[in-house]
C-alpha positions in Angstrom: 17.2 23.0 51.3 13.6 22.3 50.6 12.2 18.9 51.8 11.6 17.4 48.4 10.5 13.9 49.7 8.3 13.9 52.7 5.1 14.2 50.5 5.9 10.8 48.8 8.4 9.2 51.4 6.4 6.3 52.2 6.8 5.1 48.7 10.4 6.0 48.0 12.1 2.8 49.0 10.2 0.9 46.3 12.2 3.1 43.8 15.4 3.0 45.8 15.4 -0.7 45.7 15.4 -0.8 42.0 17.9 2.1 42.1 20.6 0.2 43.9 20.3 -2.9 41.8 21.2 -0.8 38.7 23.6 1.6 40.1 25.1 -0.3 43.2 27.8 -2.3 41.3 29.4 0.7 39.7 29.2 2.6 43.0 31.1 -0.4 44.7 33.7 -0.3 41.8 33.9 3.5 42.2 34.9 3.1 46.0 37.1 -0.1 45.9 40.1 2.1 46.0 39.1 4.5 48.5 41.4 4.7 51.7 39.0 3.7 54.4 41.6 5.1 57.1 41.9 8.4 55.4 38.4 9.7 56.8 34.9 8.9 56.7 32.7 8.7 53.7 30.2 11.4 53.4 26.8 10.4 52.0 24.7 13.7 51.1 21.1 12.9 50.6 21.1 9.3 52.1 17.5 8.8 51.6 16.2 5.6 53.2 19.7 4.1 53.5 19.9 1.8 50.3 22.9 3.6 48.9 24.3 3.6 52.5 24.2 -0.2 52.6 26.0 -0.1 49.3 28.9 2.0 50.6 29.2 0.0 53.8 29.4 -3.4 51.9 32.1 -1.8 49.5 34.2 -0.5 52.4 33.6 -2.7 55.4 36.0 -0.8 57.5 35.0 2.7 56.7 33.0 5.1 59.0 30.0 6.7 57.3 28.4 10.1 57.8 24.6 9.6 56.3 23.2 13.1 55.9 19.4 13.1 55.0 17.4 16.4 55.8 13.9 15.0 55.2 12.7 13.8 59.0 10.7 11.2 57.1 13.0 9.7 54.9 15.5 9.8 58.0 13.3 7.8 60.0 13.3 5.0 57.4 17.0 5.6 57.3 17.5 5.2 61.1 15.5 2.1 61.1 17.5 0.5 58.6 20.8 1.5 60.3 19.8 0.5 63.8 18.6 -3.0 62.9 22.0 -3.9 61.4 24.9 -4.3 63.9 27.5 -3.4 61.5 25.6 -0.3 60.3 24.8 0.6 63.7 28.6 0.6 64.5 29.7 2.4 61.6 27.0 5.0 60.3 26.3 8.3 61.9 23.2 10.0 60.7 22.7 13.7 60.4 20.1 16.1 59.3 22.4 18.0 57.2 21.9 19.4 53.6 24.2 19.8 50.8 24.3 23.5 51.4 25.2 23.6 55.1 26.2 20.3 56.7 29.2 20.1 58.8 32.0 18.2 57.4 34.6 16.3 59.0 38.1 17.7 59.0 39.1 15.1 56.5 36.9 12.7 54.3 38.0 9.9 52.3 35.2 10.2 49.9 31.8 11.9 49.1 28.6 10.1 47.7 26.0 12.4 46.1 23.3 10.2 44.4 19.9 11.7 43.3 21.0 15.0 44.8 23.0 17.4 42.6 20.1 18.3 40.4 18.1 19.9 43.3 21.1 22.4 43.6 21.5 25.2 41.2 24.9 26.2 39.8 25.9 28.5 42.5 25.0 26.0 45.2 26.8 23.2 43.4 30.1 25.3 43.0 29.9 26.2 46.7 29.7 22.3 47.4 32.4 21.2 45.4 34.7 23.9 46.9 33.8 22.5 50.4 34.2 19.1 49.5 37.6 19.6 48.0 38.7 21.6 50.8 38.0 18.4 53.2 39.1 15.4 50.8 42.0 13.6 52.0 44.7 12.9 49.7 43.4 10.4 47.1 40.0 10.9 48.1 37.1 11.1 45.7 33.5 12.4 45.0 31.0 10.3 43.3 28.2 12.0 41.7 25.1 10.3 39.8 24.7 12.0 36.6 21.1 11.0 36.3 21.0 11.3 32.4 19.5 14.9 32.6 22.2 16.9 30.9 19.5 19.2 29.2 15.7 19.7 29.9 13.4 17.8 28.0 9.5 17.1 28.1 8.2 13.8 29.1 4.6 12.7 29.0 3.3 11.0 32.0 4.9 7.7 32.1 4.4 4.5 34.3 7.9 4.1 35.6 7.3 1.6 38.3 4.6 -1.0 39.3 4.9 -3.1 42.4 2.4 -5.3 44.3 2.2 -5.2 48.1 -0.4 -7.3 49.7 -3.8 -6.9 47.7 -2.7 -3.4 46.4 -0.5 -2.2 43.5 1.7 0.7 43.7 2.1 2.5 40.4 4.7 5.5 40.1 4.0 8.1 37.2 6.5 10.7 36.2 5.9 13.7 33.8 8.5 16.4 32.9 8.2 19.9 31.6 11.3 22.3 30.8 10.6 25.4 32.5 14.2 27.1 31.8 17.0 26.7 29.6 18.6 24.5 32.5 15.9 23.4 34.6 13.1 20.7 34.4 10.0 20.6 36.6 9.1 17.0 37.3 5.7 15.7 38.3 5.5 12.6 40.3 2.2 10.7 41.0 1.8 7.5 43.2 -1.4 5.6 42.6 -2.4 2.7 44.9 -4.9 0.5 43.3 -6.8 -2.4 44.7 -7.1 -5.9 43.0 -10.0 -4.7 40.7 -7.7 -1.8 39.4 -10.0 0.8 41.4 -7.8 3.9 42.8 -7.7 3.7 46.6 -5.5 7.0 46.8 -3.1 9.1 44.8 -0.2 11.2 45.9 1.3 13.8 43.6 4.3 16.0 44.2 6.5 18.3 42.0 10.0 19.6 42.0 12.5 21.4 39.9 15.7 19.7 38.6 18.7 21.6 37.4 20.6 20.0 34.4 24.0 19.3 34.7 26.5 16.8 33.2 30.1 15.8 33.5 31.5 18.7 31.6 29.5 21.0 33.7 30.9 19.3 36.9 34.6 19.8 35.7 34.0 23.5 35.0 32.2 24.1 38.3 34.6 22.1 40.7 38.0 22.6 38.8 38.5 19.1 39.8 39.7 16.1 37.5 36.7 14.1 36.2 35.9 10.8 34.9 32.9 8.8 34.0 32.0 5.4 34.8 29.7 3.5 32.3 30.5 -0.1 32.8 31.5 -2.5 35.5 32.9 -5.6 33.8 30.6 -6.4 30.9 27.6 -4.5 32.4 26.7 -1.3 31.3 25.6 0.9 34.3 23.9 4.4 35.0 26.5 7.1 34.5 28.4 8.1 37.4 30.9 10.9 37.5 34.1 10.9 39.7 35.5 14.0 40.7 39.1 13.9 42.0 40.8 17.3 43.8 
């Protein structure tokens, strides 16, 4: 897999912190019925470990395999795991990718957040088949749907603004369809001083393959359901695949 994140990895945790605030409760609800004794939870694309913490809190007795191919992101992940005695005991970190990571013989669940769109249809089909073959009875695959069922343009948009010390970090996103099922995203981080002057700027691009719950059902051959609420709270869409 291409390393999509090392260029802007120093900023990633700012986004991930907001991400788990919105999606964490839904993921916790999805994982509530997972049998932690059936096998470890495999997190594909663990990033800096924010979602790893959600998994660990939802399943306090589960072992977790956190796979992250970006060395820069993995350094933050390892630091987060190492300083928490509970995570340090239960989380194993690997550099595996969605396409080729070694899977345990049996897994209780798999969590795939912010990753599936980096894979084309052929790669996703191969992943679903591999996961289905290793899922323990009653196991599930939680996939973040990301709201990108079809390519659509987006002008440069300010998506996040955070102050750290005497600097403000702005995250700008733009998107352009480049194929019937693919969008090219451009992300720009701007670091500004107290007077609004640009200190530095980091820009990156990546392609995102469109998918939705219907595509996942057709590709995987699994039973699927959508999670949109936890109690009275509307949450980002999460697809749950069950073999």
